[in-house]
C-alpha positions in Angstrom: 0.0 0.0 0.0 1.4 3.4 -0.9 1.3 6.0 1.8 1.7 9.5 0.5 2.5 12.5 2.6 -1.0 13.9 2.7 -2.4 10.6 4.1 0.3 10.4 6.7 -0.3 14.0 7.7 -4.0 13.4 7.9 -3.5 10.3 10.1 -1.2 12.3 12.4 -3.7 15.1 12.7 -6.4 12.5 13.4 -4.3 10.9 16.1 -3.6 14.3 17.7 -7.4 15.0 17.7 -8.2 11.7 19.3 -5.6 12.3 22.0 -6.9 15.8 22.6 -10.4 14.6 23.1 -9.2 11.7 25.4 -7.3 14.1 27.6 -10.1 16.7 27.7 -12.7 14.1 28.6 -10.5 12.5 31.3 -10.2 9.2 29.4 -6.5 8.8 30.3 -7.4 9.3 34.0 -10.1 6.6 33.7 -7.6 4.4 31.9 -5.1 4.8 34.6 -7.8 4.1 37.2 -7.8 0.6 35.9 -4.5 0.2 37.7 -6.4 0.7 41.0 -9.3 -1.6 40.1 -7.8 -4.0 42.6 -7.1 -1.3 45.2 -9.1 0.6 47.8 -8.5 3.8 49.7 -7.6 3.6 53.4 -8.7 6.5 55.7 -8.1 6.4 59.4 -9.4 8.5 62.3 -7.3 8.2 65.5 -8.5 9.7 68.8 -5.9 9.6 71.5 -7.0 10.7 75.0 -4.5 11.5 77.8 -6.3 11.4 81.1 -4.9 12.9 84.3 -6.6 12.6 87.6 -6.3 15.9 89.5 -8.5 14.9 92.5 -10.1 11.7 93.7 -10.1 8.3 92.0 -10.9 7.6 88.3 -10.0 5.0 85.7 -11.4 4.0 82.3 -10.8 0.9 80.2 -11.4 0.3 76.5 -10.5 -2.9 74.7 -10.9 -5.0 71.6 -9.3 -3.5 68.5 -11.2 -4.9 65.5 -8.6 -4.3 62.9 -4.8 -4.3 62.5 -2.5 -3.1 59.7 1.1 -2.9 58.8 2.2 -0.1 56.6 5.5 -1.7 55.6 3.8 -4.9 54.3 0.6 -3.2 53.2 -1.6 -5.8 55.0 -4.9 -5.2 56.9 -6.8 -7.8 59.0 -10.1 -7.2 60.7 -12.4 -9.2 62.9 -15.6 -9.0 61.0 -17.5 -10.8 58.2 -15.7 -10.4 54.9 -16.2 -7.2 52.9 -17.5 -7.3 49.4 -14.2 -6.7 47.6 -15.7 -6.3 44.2 -17.6 -3.3 45.4 -15.2 -2.0 48.0 -14.2 1.6 47.3 -12.5 2.5 50.6 -12.3 1.6 54.3 -12.5 4.0 57.2 -10.8 3.0 60.4 -11.9 4.5 63.6 -9.5 4.1 66.6 -9.9 5.2 70.2 -7.0 4.9 72.7 -6.7 6.0 76.3 -3.4 6.9 78.0 -2.4 7.9 81.5 -5.3 7.2 83.9 -7.1 5.5 81.0 -6.1 2.2 79.5 -6.5 0.3 76.2 -7.4 0.7 72.6 -10.6 0.1 70.7 -11.0 0.2 66.9 -13.5 -0.6 64.1 -13.2 -0.8 60.4 -16.0 0.5 58.2 -16.3 -0.6 54.5 -17.3 2.1 52.0 -19.0 1.0 48.8 -20.3 4.3 47.6 -20.2 8.0 48.5 -21.5 9.9 50.4 -21.2 7.5 53.3 -21.4 7.8 57.1 -18.6 6.2 59.1 -17.0 6.4 62.5 -20.3 5.9 64.4 -21.7 8.8 62.4 -19.0 11.3 63.4 -17.7 11.3 59.9 -19.2 11.5 56.4 -17.1 10.6 53.4 -18.5 13.0 50.8 -16.5 11.9 47.8 -13.3 10.2 46.7 -11.6 11.3 43.5 -9.8 9.1 41.1 -6.4 10.3 42.4 -7.4 9.3 46.0 -8.3 12.7 47.3 -11.0 12.3 49.9 -13.5 15.0 51.0 -14.7 14.4 54.5 -17.0 16.1 57.0 -15.9 15.5 60.5 -18.6 16.7 62.9 -19.0 20.2 61.3 -15.6 20.5 59.8 -14.9 20.2 56.0 -11.6 18.3 55.3 -9.9 17.6 52.0 -7.1 15.0 52.2 -4.9 13.8 49.3 -3.1 10.4 49.8 -0.5 10.7 52.6 -2.0 13.9 54.0 -3.5 14.2 57.5 -5.6 16.7 59.5 -5.3 17.1 63.3 -7.1 18.9 66.1 -6.3 19.1 69.8 -8.4 20.2 72.8 -8.3 20.0 76.5 -11.1 19.8 79.0 -11.5 19.3 82.8 -14.4 17.3 84.0 -15.8 17.3 87.6 -17.7 14.5 89.1 -18.5 13.2 92.6 -15.7 10.8 92.4 -12.9 12.8 90.7 -11.6 15.8 88.8 -10.0 14.7 85.6 -8.1 16.6 82.9 -8.5 15.2 79.3 -6.1 16.1 76.5 -7.6 14.8 73.3 -5.8 14.6 69.9 -7.8 13.7 66.8 -6.0 12.8 63.7 -7.6 11.9 60.3 -5.1 10.5 57.8 -5.5 9.5 54.2 -3.2 6.4 53.9 -3.6 6.1 50.2 -4.4 3.1 48.0 -4.0 -0.5 49.4 -4.3 -3.7 47.5 -7.5 -5.7 47.9 -5.4 -8.9 47.9 -3.9 -7.8 51.2 -7.1 -7.3 53.2 -8.7 -10.2 55.0 -11.0 -11.2 57.8 -9.0 -12.6 60.7 -11.9 -14.5 62.4 -13.5 -15.8 59.2 -10.2 -16.9 57.7 -10.3 -19.9 60.0 -14.1 -20.2 60.6 -15.5 -19.3 57.1 -16.8 -22.8 56.5 -18.8 -22.6 59.7 -20.0 -19.1 59.7 -22.9 -19.4 57.2 -25.5 -17.0 58.4 -28.5 -19.2 57.5 -29.1 -22.9 57.2 -30.1 -23.5 53.6 -32.7 -26.1 54.7 -34.8 -24.0 57.0 -33.4 -20.5 56.6 -32.8 -20.3 60.4 -29.6 -18.8 61.8 -27.0 -21.6 62.1 -25.5 -22.5 65.5 -22.1 -21.2 64.5 -23.5 -17.9 63.4 -25.4 -17.5 66.6 -22.2 -18.2 68.6 -20.4 -15.7 66.4 -23.1 -13.1 67.2 -22.7 -14.0 70.9 -18.9 -13.4 70.7 -19.4 -10.0 69.1 -22.1 -9.0 71.7 -19.8 -10.0 74.5 -16.9 -8.0 73.0 -19.2 -5.0 72.6 -20.3 -5.2 76.2 -16.7 -5.4 77.4 -15.6 -2.6 75.1 -18.1 0.2 75.6 -19.3 -0.4 79.2 -17.0 1.3 81.7 -17.3 -1.2 84.6 -15.9 -2.0 88.0 -13.1 -4.6 88.2 -15.6 -7.4 89.0 -17.9 -6.4 86.1 -14.9 -6.3 83.7 -13.9 -9.9 84.8 -17.5 -11.0 84.1 -17.5 -9.4 80.7 -14.2 -10.9 79.7 -15.3 -14.3 80.9 -18.3 -13.9 78.7 -16.0 -13.3 75.7 -13.9 -16.4 76.6 -17.0 -18.5 76.9 -18.3 -17.3 73.5 -14.9 -18.0 71.9 -14.8 -21.5 73.4 -18.3 -22.2 72.0 -17.1 -21.3 68.5 -13.9 -23.2 68.8 -15.6 -26.3 70.2 -18.3 -26.4 67.5 
């Protein structure tokens, strides 16, 4: 086939026109987004409370982190039923830790399948997530925009008086955009070993299976021990309830 200069020039101009349209319509951004089809965005809110007793006696315990991650390996594990990875857009981790007169760490991981989406027990709303990973977040009444590897922080101090004690609280809240993580590196820690047992309904009669009821019992016991601020004896009872529920699942 003979290619003359006019045809070559016309093809070149056509290619330039196609590229111009592609760039102007964001096609190349969409094409690059295919590279993150197997990824999700990880956002974390961390609330650290330093408690100092000024008068009297006071102590507070929180427990049971529900997720763990390692930045160097890029792995996340969580103690919940598996997320729908095909639809997973992002996860929002909410962590609370007490220091000083308080003790322990509690955390929960929220899957985000679309935006806008409430997370963090309703304290945060993920308004939108851009293709480059920029997240627009409403925390309480504050508007926050975070690109990957950016964070926002606020600190405050209060003194609370009660019949038992006077306590100073120094609270630091950090919200961080940890960027894109691979879906192949996120897994359910509990269900990894129990997934054959934790079918929510018996296919024969559509009733909750024994293992699923025990799993619910375990979560209920954990919730009680986490959010109730009990006396020492009550904490022992709550932790014994967790152990009993765990033993039921293990012995099934």
